[in-house]
Structure formats: structure tokens, C-alpha cells
C-alpha positions as CSV (number, residue, x, y, z in Angstrom):
1,M,0.0,0.0,0.0
2,N,1.4,3.4,-0.9
3,V,1.1,6.7,1.0
4,A,-1.5,8.0,-1.4
5,L,-3.8,5.1,-0.7
6,V,-3.2,5.3,3.1
7,N,-4.1,9.0,3.0
8,Y,-7.1,8.4,0.7
9,Y,-8.7,5.7,2.9
10,F,-7.5,6.7,6.4
11,R,-6.5,10.5,6.1
12,S,-3.0,9.7,7.5
13,K,-0.7,7.0,8.7
14,S,-1.5,8.2,12.3
15,Q,-5.2,7.6,11.7
16,L,-4.6,4.1,10.4
17,F,-2.5,3.4,13.5
18,L,-5.3,4.6,15.8
19,I,-7.9,2.5,14.0
20,I,-5.7,-0.6,14.4
21,Y,-4.7,0.2,18.0
22,K,-8.3,0.8,19.1
23,S,-9.5,-2.4,17.4
24,V,-6.7,-4.5,19.0
25,T,-7.0,-2.8,22.4
26,E,-10.8,-3.4,22.4
27,D,-10.4,-7.1,21.5
28,F,-7.9,-7.6,24.3
29,L,-9.8,-5.4,26.8
30,V,-13.0,-7.5,26.3
31,S,-10.9,-10.6,27.1
32,M,-9.4,-9.0,30.2
33,M,-12.7,-7.8,31.4
34,D,-14.1,-11.3,31.2
35,V,-11.3,-12.5,33.4
36,F,-11.3,-9.6,35.9
37,S,-15.1,-9.7,36.3
38,S,-15.3,-13.4,36.9
39,S,-15.7,-15.1,40.3
40,L,-12.2,-16.7,40.1
41,S,-9.7,-16.0,42.8
42,L,-7.2,-13.2,42.1
43,K,-4.5,-15.8,41.6
44,E,-6.6,-17.6,39.1
45,K,-7.4,-14.3,37.3
46,V,-3.6,-13.6,36.9
47,S,-3.1,-17.1,35.6
48,Q,-6.0,-16.7,33.1
49,L,-4.7,-13.2,32.1
50,I,-1.3,-14.7,31.2
51,D,-3.0,-17.6,29.3
52,R,-5.1,-15.1,27.3
53,E,-2.2,-12.8,26.6
54,F,-0.2,-15.7,25.1
55,E,-3.2,-16.8,23.1
56,F,-3.7,-13.2,21.8
57,L,-0.1,-12.8,21.0
58,G,0.0,-16.2,19.2
59,M,-2.7,-14.9,16.9
60,H,-1.2,-11.4,16.6
61,P,2.5,-11.6,17.2
62,E,3.3,-8.4,15.3
63,I,1.1,-6.2,17.4
64,P,3.4,-5.3,20.3
65,M,6.3,-4.2,18.0
66,F,3.9,-2.3,15.8
67,I,2.5,-0.4,18.7
68,I,5.9,0.4,20.2
69,N,7.2,1.6,16.8
70,E,4.3,3.8,16.3
71,M,4.4,5.2,19.8
72,N,8.1,6.0,19.4
73,R,7.3,7.9,16.3
74,N,4.4,9.8,17.9
75,K,4.7,10.0,21.7
76,D,1.1,10.8,22.3
77,G,-0.4,8.8,19.5
78,G,-3.9,9.7,20.4
79,I,-4.2,6.8,22.8
80,E,-6.8,7.3,25.5
81,S,-5.0,5.5,28.4
82,D,-7.4,7.0,31.0
83,A,-10.4,5.4,29.3
84,I,-8.7,2.0,29.3
85,L,-7.8,2.3,33.0
86,A,-11.3,3.4,33.9
87,K,-12.8,0.4,32.1
88,L,-10.4,-1.9,33.9
89,G,-11.1,-0.2,37.2
90,S,-14.8,-0.8,36.7
91,S,-14.1,-4.5,36.9
92,G,-13.0,-4.1,40.5
93,I,-9.6,-5.6,39.8
94,F,-7.6,-2.7,41.3
95,I,-9.6,-2.8,44.5
96,E,-9.4,-6.6,44.7
97,T,-5.6,-6.4,44.3
98,L,-5.3,-3.8,47.1
99,E,-7.5,-5.9,49.4
100,A,-5.5,-9.0,48.7
101,Q,-2.3,-7.1,49.5
102,Q,-3.7,-5.6,52.7
103,K,-4.8,-9.1,53.9
104,G,-1.3,-10.5,53.1
105,L,-2.6,-12.8,50.4
106,M,-0.6,-11.0,47.7
107,R,2.9,-9.4,47.8
108,K,2.7,-5.6,48.0
109,V,3.7,-4.6,44.5
110,D,2.3,-1.5,42.7
111,M,0.0,-2.1,39.7
112,V,2.4,-0.5,37.3
113,S,5.1,-3.1,38.2
114,I,2.6,-5.9,38.0
115,I,1.5,-4.8,34.5
116,M,5.2,-4.4,33.4
117,L,6.1,-7.9,34.7
118,I,3.2,-9.5,32.8
119,M,3.9,-7.5,29.6
120,A,7.6,-8.1,29.6
121,N,7.4,-11.8,30.2
122,C,4.6,-12.4,27.7
123,Q,5.3,-9.9,24.9
124,H,9.1,-10.1,24.7
125,P,9.3,-13.7,23.4
126,F,7.1,-12.7,20.5
127,M,8.9,-9.5,19.8
128,A,12.3,-11.2,20.0
129,K,11.4,-14.3,18.0
130,P,14.0,-14.0,15.3
131,L,16.8,-13.4,17.9
132,N,15.6,-16.3,20.1
133,Q,15.3,-18.7,17.2
134,Q,18.7,-17.9,15.9
135,M,20.5,-18.0,19.3
136,N,18.8,-21.3,20.2
137,G,18.7,-22.9,16.8
138,L,14.9,-23.3,16.8
139,N,12.6,-23.6,13.8
140,D,9.1,-22.2,13.8
141,T,7.5,-25.4,15.2
142,E,10.1,-25.8,17.9
143,Y,9.7,-22.1,18.8
144,I,5.9,-22.5,19.2
145,Q,6.5,-25.4,21.5
146,Q,9.0,-23.4,23.5
147,L,6.5,-20.6,23.8
148,G,4.1,-23.1,25.4
149,R,6.7,-24.1,28.0
150,H,7.7,-20.5,28.5
151,K,4.1,-19.6,29.3
152,E,4.0,-22.2,32.0
153,V,7.3,-20.9,33.5
154,V,6.0,-17.3,33.4
155,K,2.8,-18.4,35.2
156,E,4.7,-20.3,37.9
157,M,7.2,-17.6,38.4
158,L,4.8,-14.7,38.6
159,L,2.2,-16.5,40.7
160,N,4.8,-17.7,43.1
161,Y,6.2,-14.2,43.4
162,L,2.9,-12.3,43.7
163,F,1.2,-14.9,45.9
164,P,3.9,-16.3,48.2
165,T,2.8,-19.2,50.5
166,K,3.2,-18.8,54.2
167,D,5.4,-21.5,55.7
């Protein structure tokens, strides 16, 4: 697609990015809201969130790099972060997390760090696929199998860190 067609159909490359970003964000947000609004325990919700993030990234592995590249080009990017946080907040997940931390059921870690831990451990393997494949001599099939094992390691690591057992 050339620049003229992008401008004709979407007015600008920035508009095209916003359309894609909003569509992808809405798809993933619906999935997160299903998890966060469920009657599962908080630990099970985190586990489900990781499962869904890996599932989503398996279907759309290019999305994290696309969003990062576009946001580096346009710092604001027209993204309505407050609206996303408000929608997530309406699920009660932030209050549930604070209550679990106050009761000693969950390690006291701020939400920004929790989000960054999940994003880094889930998104990086998809973004660094060529590097990881080359360094480890993995073909596409082997890499997909490795991603499945990695997902289980991420869940175990994060759940054990966030929800330490009392001995």
C-alpha cells in the first residue's frame, strides 16, 4: 500500500495506527474484562490473564512491536489511556488487588510493576522471536513449543512471586 492510498482511505498513517490500535485494544480489553469480572480467585485471574495474553499474541505476534514503533514515532499517538484504565477499574480488579495485598494474600507490588512484569514476560518472546530462534537454533515449530513451555514458566514464576505461600 502506498502513501496516497493510506491518505485516501485513512486520512493519514497516524489515523490508520489509531484504528488498528483501538481495534486490537478493544479485543484484548474485552478478554481482560471477562477474566477480571469473573468469580475466580485473584491468583486464578492472573493465571488466566497470562493464558489469554499468550493466546492473543500467538494470533497477533506483530502487534506489540507495531504499537511500540508507532508510539516511538508519535509519543502521544492519540491513545486514551485514562479510558482504558477506567474500564479496567470498573471490573474491580484494582480494589481486589489492594484488598489481597492488605490481607497479606498478595505481595505488595504496585500495579504498574505488575503490569510491566506481565507484559515483559509475555510480549518479549514474541517480539524477539528471530533473535531467540537464531540463538537457540529453533525452527518455527520448535519455537511455538518453546512458547508453550515459557508460558507455564511465566505463570509459575509470577504466581509464586505475587502470591507467596506462608510456611
